[in-house]
Each structure stands twice: as structure tokens, then as C-alpha cells.
N, C-alpha and C positions, 0 to 999 in steps of 0.2 A: 105507830108505824116507824120502823127503823129507817133513818136517813143516812145516806153516805156522808161520812165526815170529811170536811175540807182537808186538803193536803197542804200543810205549811212547810215551806222551804225557806228558812230564814224569815225575812219580812214579806215574802211572797205568799199569797193565799190562792190556792187553786180550788174553787168551790166544789167541783166534781173531781175526785182524786184520780183522774185519768190523764196520763201524758200520751199524746199520739206519737207513735214510733217514727223516727226519722227514716224515711225510705228513699234510697237513691237507686237509680239515677233518675231524677226528675219526677218521682212518684209523689213525694210530699214536698211541695213548694208553698208559696204564699196562699194559694187558693184553699188547700186543705187545712193548712195551719191556722189561717184566720177563722175558718168555719168552726174548727174545734175550739179555738179560744173563745169564740162568741157563745158557745154552749157551756162555758164554765170549765173546760178542760185546758190543758196546756198544748198549744199547737207548735209543732216542731218542723222546721225547714231542714231538709238534708242538703249538706254542702257538697256532697259527692257528685262529681261530673258536671258541675255548673259551667266549667270552661267549654264544654261541648255544646251545651244548650245556649250559650251566649257567644257563639263563634262569630256572629254578625258584628259584635262589638270589636272583637280582636281575634286574629288567627293565633295569637299567643295564648296558649291554654291557661297559664298562670294569671295573666292579666284579666282574661275573660272571666275566670273563676271569681276573682275579687269583685269585679264589676257586677257579676251575676248575683253574688251573695248580697251585696248592698241593695241591689234592685229588688230582690225577693223580700228582704227584711222590710224595706220601705213600703213595698206593696202590701205586705201583711199588716203593717202598722196603720195604713190608710183604711183598712177594712175592719179593724178590731181595736178595742182598748184592753183586750184580755192578755193572757200570758203567752208570749212568743219566745221560743228558743231555737237553737241551731244544733244539729247533730254533726259532729266532726269525727272522722275516723283517724285514729292515731297512725294507721298504716298509710295514709295518704301523703304523698310527697309534699303537698302544699298545706299540710296540717297547720304550720305556724301562721301562714297567711290567713287561713280561714278562722283561726282563733283570734288573731289580732283584729280582723275585720269585724267579727261578731262583737268583740268588746267595744270597739270604737263606735259601733252602731247601737250600743247600749241594749243588746238583747237581754231578756230576763234570765235566761240560763243557757249554758253550753253543756251539751251531753257528749261525752267522749268515750268511744269504745274501739274495738278492733285493735287491741294492744293496750298496754297500761300507760295512761297519760301522766307519767311521773313528774313532769315539769310544768303541768298545766297552770298552777298558781303563779308561776313566774311571769305570766303575760298580763296579769291584772294591772290596771293603771290606777293611779291615785284617785280616790273617789268613785271607783267603779262599783256598781251594784250587781253586776252579772254573777249569777250563782253558778258554781262549778259542780257538775254531777258526773262522776265516772261510771262506766259500765263494767261490771265484773261478772265472772262465772264461778267464783268460789270464795269461801270465807278467807282463805289465805290471800287472795288478790286484794280483797277489801282491807285486810290488815296491813299489807305492804304499802298500799296507797296512803292509808291514814298515817302510818309511821313516817314514810318518806316526806309527805307534805308537811307534817307537823315539824319534823326535824329540819327540813330545808327552807320552809317558807312560813313556819308558824301558822299554818292554815289547815283546816280540816274540810273534807267534802261537805257541801251544803246538803247533799242527799247522795244516796248511792242507788244505782239500778242494778239488779241482778237479772241477767238474761239466761233463762234456762234452755235446755236442749230442744224444746219444741218451737223455738223462734224461727222466723224466716231469715233468709240471707245468711251471712257468714256466722258461724258458730264458734264459740271459744272452747270447744271440746274436741277430744280425739274421737274418731269415728266410732270406736267400740264403746265410748261412754254415752253416746247419744241415746241409746235405748236402755241404758243401765239405770235401774231405779235409784241407785246410790247417788246419782247426779241429777235426779228430778228436781224441778223447781220447789216442790213441796218439801223436799229434804234440805235444799239449799237455803230457803228463806229463814227457818229457825236458826240455822247455824250462823248465818251472817248477822241476824238480829243480835245474837249473843256477842259476836265479835265487835259490832258497832257500839253495843252498850258499854263495853269497857272504855272506849274513847269518850263516849257521851258523859259518863260519870267522872272520868278523870279530868276532862277539860270543860265540863259543864256546858256542852253544846249539843243540841239535838241533831241527830243525823238520820232522817227518815229513810227507810228502805222501800224501794219501788220494785215491784215484781213484774217480770216480762217473760214472754215466750209461752204461747199456748193459751193466753187469757183471751177468751172470746165472748163470754156472756157476763151478765150481772151476777149470776150465781158463782162463776169463776172468781169474780172480784171479791164477793162475800167470803168465799172459802179461803182464798189466799190471805185476805186481811185478818182472818181469824188466826192465821199462823204467825202474824206479827208484821206483815207488810203494811205500810201507811198509805199506799196507793199502787197503781198499776200503770204499765206502759203497754199500749195496744197498737199494732200496726195493721195486721191483716184485716181486721173488721172494718177499717176505714178505707180500704182500697176500693170496695164496691159501693162508693158513694158518688153522687153527682159532683161533689166539690173536689174529689181527688184529682190531682193534676195529670194523671196518666190518661192515655187514649182509651176510647171505648173498647178497642181490641184487647188491651191489657186487662181491663176489668172483666171482659168476657172470658178470658183465660181462667180466671178464678171461678166464675159462675159455671163454666163448662167442666171444671176439674172434678174428677172422682177421687176418692180417698187414696187409691193406689197410684194416682198420677203424681202425687207429691213425694219427691224422693230426695235422698242425700246425694249431692254431686261433689266432685273435687274441683275446687276453684283454683285458678292460676295464682291467686293471692296466697295459697299455701294453707288454706283452712277448708274444712268441709262446709258446705252450704246447703240450705233446703230450698228447693225450687220445684216448679211445676214442669213435668216432662213436656218436651217439645221436640219437633223434628231436628232442631239444632243440637239438642242434647244427644239425640241418637247419632248424629253425624260425628260428634266428638267421641262418643263411645266406639264408633267404627273407625276412629283414627283419621277422619277426613279433614279436620280443621288444623290450620297451623298459621299463625301470623308470621309475616315475612319481616316486619319491622314493628317497633313500638312507637306509635305516633305521639303519645301523650306523657309517658313516664308518670302515670298517676298514682301508682302504688309502689311503696318502697320494696315490698317483698316479692314482687312479680318478676320472674326471670324469663325474658322473651325467648331465650334459646330452648327452654323447657316447656313453655306455656303452650297448651293445646289451642288456645284462642285468646283474643284480647277481651278482657271482661268488660271494660267500659263500653266498647263498641257493641258487644252482645246485649248489654243492659239498655243502651240507647235504642237499639233496634226493638227490643221488647217494649220499651216505653211507647213506641209508635205502633205496637201491635204486630211487628214483623217477627214471627216465631220460626221462620225458616233460618233466620240469622241471629236469633237471640232467645232468651228465656226469662221467665218471671220468677224472681225470688218470692217465696210465700211461707207463711207459718203453717204449722201442722193442721190447722183448722180451716185452711182456705177453701176446702171442698164444701164447707157448710154454707157458703154464700149461695143464695138462690136468686137474688134480684138486686138491682141498683136502687139505693134509697138515699135520702138526704142525711147529712151529718146530724141534723136535729132529730130525725127519726131514730138514728142509732143511739143517741144519748137518751131519748125517751125510753127506748127499749132496754138499754142497760140499767137505767134507774128502776124501771118496773121489775126487771128480772132480779135485781139486787133485793128489792123489797120483798118480792115473792119468796126468794130464797131464804131471807132472814126470818120469815114467819115460820119456816119448817122447824 
């Protein structure tokens, strides 16, 4: 019987080659991350928007964000001895704070996307074992990061995540590329494997590729690994679990969604995003939302004068289940969720689906 091969990232071994996607704002915190790590996957805390979730600590968004990230990492560590990482978006204004905090708290890995993290290795401290994993959406981006990191810091990524156009949240594609087969994950994975192999052979360092965006079943894992991926990142499948840190209202949005409810929206961040339709999204389409001021300055690329709404407030509202004033980001398969289950059940299901698939 075929077993999933452990994912090795440097000296880190992830027994089940599944990294749980970092989902902000507040969707993947210590609760979900620890549960995933306890099942042999890598649990990821999203650093996005922690300043709002920890406002009781400080009204200062940046201070509260640092405190919140430390608190979540420590809570996760209390619940698991497994692999814990942090997802940090390059587009966040407090990117440097979140990276430095993650490294000082000795997380196992930092996953950085929503922009090219060209200076990420500069933050590593002497003796740090934190692995650096950039997210890309093309072979070209993977090459640029490898070249820049090697030239400037004599460092190569410990792994690379490719996020395809079926992912939830912000997408690194133009709107017309999202449905184009030439940009599909199945097309991107082999291209990036070839690109990374050049660096692996030249510098004698393995750089595993992790595939993300639209991976939902064990069969999906089997098929993408046959194309050269060493593991997968999955977010959507873990939202409808007991341990997910979102409210029951947020989870019900997934369970209640039909396939045609999942759509591409324009985000104030300047990227297209995939979300579940809500009354708030309709209001935006009707031109009814407009922030008067920017309370948090959380994203570098957000222009308050042109933004139809404040994204962080919309996502916090969704976290609480308030879809009159927010929306849920979701991957293309979110409509397939039918019930709330435990993280353990999800892993059991993924492993069984993988084995059944590999028999075919």
C-alpha cells in the first residue's frame, strides 16, 4: 500500500506532506495550527490583522500585532511538539516586525507571499533554524528569488510554495489569467521543478516544491505529487473543522456555499481575490461602500482614496460571521464542504483518499 512520503525541509521532517495554509484575518491561529501539527502536518499561524484581534493589549496596531503573534506562537507551542510556522504577507506594512518576531520566537518556518520577499534572509539571526519559504506564482518568480537570495545573502529558499489560480484569498495572477489553462497549477508545477533543479544541482541543496491552490482531496495530493511536487499546502479544507479559529458563522458560509457563489473580486490591495459571495460584496458592486479614513494602514498597496472598503475591517467582520459587513475568502473548492469535522478526521480522510487514488 502506497504511503505518503514525509516532506523534508532542511532538517525539518513533516510526516504527512501537508502544510496548512495561513489564513487571515484570524482564521488560522494557534488552535488550527496546533491541531494540524499534532496530526503530522505543518500548522501555520497567519500574522495578518493580529493587531485588531489583540486590541485589548494595545490600541497601537503595530504593538498589538507583535504581542498577538508572540501569544499565538506560544499558545501553539503549548499544544503541540509538531511543526509550527507563520505566514507573513510582503504587502503588510508591518512585514519586518512580523518576520523578526517569528524568528525571535524560533518558529520552524516562515512562509512569505503577496509580493516577492527579496530581503527575507537578511532578518535571520546567528544560530537561527527558522526555514524560509517564499510563495510564488511562476517559474520566473522562483528564479528571481533564488538568484537574488544567493547573490545578496548566499542563501537559497529552504522550500518554495507555488500558489495556483484556484487558491482562496489574494491571487498573484491577472484576472484574465485565472481561468487560463496556461497558468494552471498542473502546468506551473513541472515548470518550477525544472527551475529549482538548476539551483539544487548548482549549489547541492534540495529545494522542495509545495503545491497550493485547489488541492482538496488525497487524490489531488497524489496527482500533483506525480507532477513533481514534494508536498501540498491546503487552506480551504481546514476551515470547516472544529479546531479552525473562525466563528461558526464563518464556517457555515463555506458549508452553505454553492459552486457559483465563489467568485473573483477586486481587492483594495490591488490584486484579484477569490471569495464567497455575500450581501457586503453586492453592496460594493452597487458602489455603496467607501471608507472615510484608514484606521490601520495595514497594507502598503492600499490607497484609501480609491478603496471601495477597508479590507481588514471586512475580514474581521467575516471572522465573526457578519457578512452584511464582510466576506469570506475561500478556495475554488469551498462549496464541497458539507459538514464540520475534526482536523484528525480530515487527515484520516486525506490519507485514505491518497491510498485509494494511488491504487488506480
